[in-house]
C-alpha positions in Angstrom: -8.8 10.3 -6.2 -7.7 6.8 -5.5 -8.0 4.2 -7.8 -8.1 0.1 -6.9 -6.4 -1.5 -10.4 -5.1 -5.0 -10.2 -2.0 -5.4 -11.5 -3.1 -6.7 -14.9 -5.2 -4.0 -16.0 -3.0 -1.0 -15.2 -1.7 -1.2 -19.0 -6.3 0.4 -19.3 -4.1 3.5 -17.6 -0.4 3.7 -19.3 -0.3 7.5 -17.4 -0.4 6.8 -14.3 1.4 3.4 -14.6 3.9 4.8 -16.2 4.7 7.1 -13.6 4.0 5.4 -11.1 6.3 3.1 -11.9 9.1 6.1 -12.2 8.7 7.7 -9.2 9.4 4.2 -7.3 12.8 4.5 -8.9 13.2 7.9 -7.6 12.1 6.9 -4.4 13.7 3.8 -3.9 16.7 3.5 -5.7 17.4 7.6 -5.7 16.5 8.8 -3.1 16.5 5.9 -0.7 19.3 3.8 -2.1 18.0 1.2 -1.8 18.8 -2.3 -4.2 16.4 -2.6 -6.3 16.0 -3.0 -10.7 15.1 0.1 -12.2 14.5 -0.4 -16.1 16.5 1.2 -19.0 13.1 3.1 -18.8 13.6 5.1 -14.9 10.8 2.1 -13.9 11.2 0.2 -10.8 9.1 -3.6 -11.0 10.2 -5.6 -9.0 9.3 -9.8 -9.3 5.5 -9.3 -6.8 5.1 -6.4 -9.0 4.5 -10.1 -11.8 2.0 -11.5 -9.4 -1.3 -9.5 -10.1 -1.5 -7.2 -7.1 -4.0 -5.0 -6.4 -2.2 -1.2 -6.6 -4.1 1.4 -4.6 -3.3 4.5 -6.4 -3.5 8.7 -5.3 -4.4 10.4 -9.6 -4.2 13.5 -10.3 -5.9 16.0 -11.9 -3.7 14.5 -14.8 -4.0 11.1 -15.1 -0.6 10.9 -13.5 0.7 9.3 -10.0 0.7 11.1 -7.0 1.2 7.9 -4.3 0.8 4.3 -4.5 0.7 1.1 -2.3 1.8 -2.1 -2.8 -1.6 -5.4 -2.0 -1.3 -8.5 -2.0 -2.9 -11.9 -0.6 -0.9 -12.8 2.2 -1.7 -16.6 1.4 0.4 -16.8 -1.5 3.4 -15.5 -2.2 4.4 -12.2 -1.0 7.7 -10.0 0.5 6.9 -10.5 4.4 7.5 -13.6 3.9 9.7 -14.7 1.7 12.2 -12.0 3.1 11.5 -11.1 6.8 10.6 -14.3 9.5 14.1 -12.5 10.9 12.3 -9.7 12.5 9.1 -12.7 13.2 11.0 -14.9 14.6 11.0 -17.6 11.3 7.2 -17.6 12.1 5.3 -16.6 8.6 2.2 -14.9 8.6 -0.3 -16.2 6.1 -3.9 -15.7 6.6 -7.1 -15.0 4.3 -8.0 -11.8 6.0 -4.6 -10.5 6.8 -2.7 -8.8 3.3 0.9 -7.0 3.2 1.5 -3.9 2.3 4.6 -3.1 0.5 6.1 0.1 -2.5 4.4 3.1 0.4 5.9 5.8 -2.9 4.5 9.3 -3.1 5.4 11.0 -6.2 8.0 13.6 -5.6 5.8 17.2 -4.4 2.9 15.7 -3.8 0.1 17.0 -1.7 0.3 16.7 2.3 -2.4 14.7 2.0 -2.1 12.4 0.2 -0.4 9.9 2.5 -3.0 10.2 4.4 -5.6 9.2 1.9 -3.6 6.6 0.5 -3.4 5.0 4.3 -7.9 5.9 3.4 -7.7 3.4 0.8 -5.8 1.0 3.1 -8.0 1.4 4.7 -11.2 1.8 1.6 -9.7 -2.0 1.2 -9.9 -3.4 5.1 -13.4 -3.0 5.2 -15.0 -3.9 1.8 -12.3 -7.4 1.0 -13.6 -7.7 5.3 -9.9 -8.3 6.6 -9.1 -7.8 10.3 -4.8 -6.5 9.5 -2.7 -5.4 6.7 1.0 -6.8 7.5 3.9 -4.4 5.9 7.9 -4.1 7.2 8.7 -0.2 6.7 11.6 1.8 8.1 12.9 4.0 10.9 11.4 7.3 8.4 7.7 5.1 8.4 7.4 5.8 12.2 7.2 9.5 12.1 4.4 9.3 9.2 2.5 6.6 11.1 2.6 8.2 14.0 1.6 12.2 13.0 -2.0 9.9 10.6 -3.1 8.9 13.5 -2.8 5.1 12.6 0.4 3.4 14.3 1.2 -0.5 13.8 1.4 -3.0 16.5 5.8 -4.0 16.0 5.4 -7.8 15.7 9.8 -7.0 15.5 12.4 -5.3 15.0 15.7 -5.0 13.3 18.2 -2.3 13.9 18.2 0.5 15.5 18.0 4.4 14.9 18.0 5.4 11.3 18.9 1.5 10.8 16.0 -0.1 12.0 13.8 -2.3 10.4 10.4 -3.3 11.5 7.5 -5.9 10.6 4.2 -4.2 11.2 0.3 -5.1 11.4 -2.3 -2.5 11.0 -5.5 -3.3 12.4 -7.9 -2.5 10.6 -11.1 -1.9 11.4 -14.3 1.1 10.2 -13.9 3.3 12.9 -9.9 4.3 11.2 -11.3 5.0 7.7 -13.5 7.1 9.4 -10.2 8.7 10.8 -8.3 8.5 8.1 -10.9 10.2 5.2 -10.8 13.2 8.2 -6.8 12.8 8.1 -7.6 13.7 4.0 -10.2 16.4 4.1 -12.5 13.6 2.1 -15.6 12.9 2.5 -16.1 9.8 3.9 -18.9 8.6 1.1 -16.4 9.2 -1.8 -14.4 8.0 -0.9 -16.5 4.7 -0.9 -17.6 5.8 -3.7 -14.6 5.5 -5.8 -14.3 1.9 -3.5 -17.6 1.2 -5.2 -16.9 2.0 -8.8 -13.9 -0.4 -8.5 -15.1 -2.8 -7.2 -19.3 -2.6 -8.1 -20.5 -2.0 -4.9 -18.0 -4.2 -3.1 -19.3 -7.7 -4.8 -16.1 -8.3 -6.6 -14.3 -7.8 -2.5 -16.7 -10.4 -1.1 -15.9 -13.1 -4.7 -12.0 -11.8 -4.3 -12.5 -13.1 -0.4 -14.5 -15.9 -1.3 -12.5 -17.7 -4.1 
């Protein structure tokens, strides 16, 4: 199932929290060799995890992490503006209806539909919070994944070539995209909306967050 959890609420879901940060360490440090910080418990966190981001998480039946993404509004400190403006010719992306998505992570041996389910969660977030776009930095390995899912980003800038390429892209939010991602994930759009409504009280919390 999809869960939407703010960072300050993760302590209510200890198994989900611990397995998510450990899976992030396995993916980003062990497998991809990124220069990330892994603590003594084998968990990967960075400074943005301390900014009360909103996590979109696929929770397995046993309560553990199956996959996740992290969202922050671009009007607050975010990775794309703090570290990657060299990919956008120095232009910062800051708008209340554009949120940054980072740390796209799949658990080891995740089901094939989990990537699509996470993208569905992002699309659900876009519709519920009335966002126009998500922005994110991605490496070359993700290009194939986004293309396979049928929701490739509009590339704003790229550095490097081949496997070393790093890009910034925009994903446009829309209801047709939400429905398409539900089909890719093999999930009912009504069930997906139910999970979102359960987290945010039938969109009331989402509307308050946008107006705040």
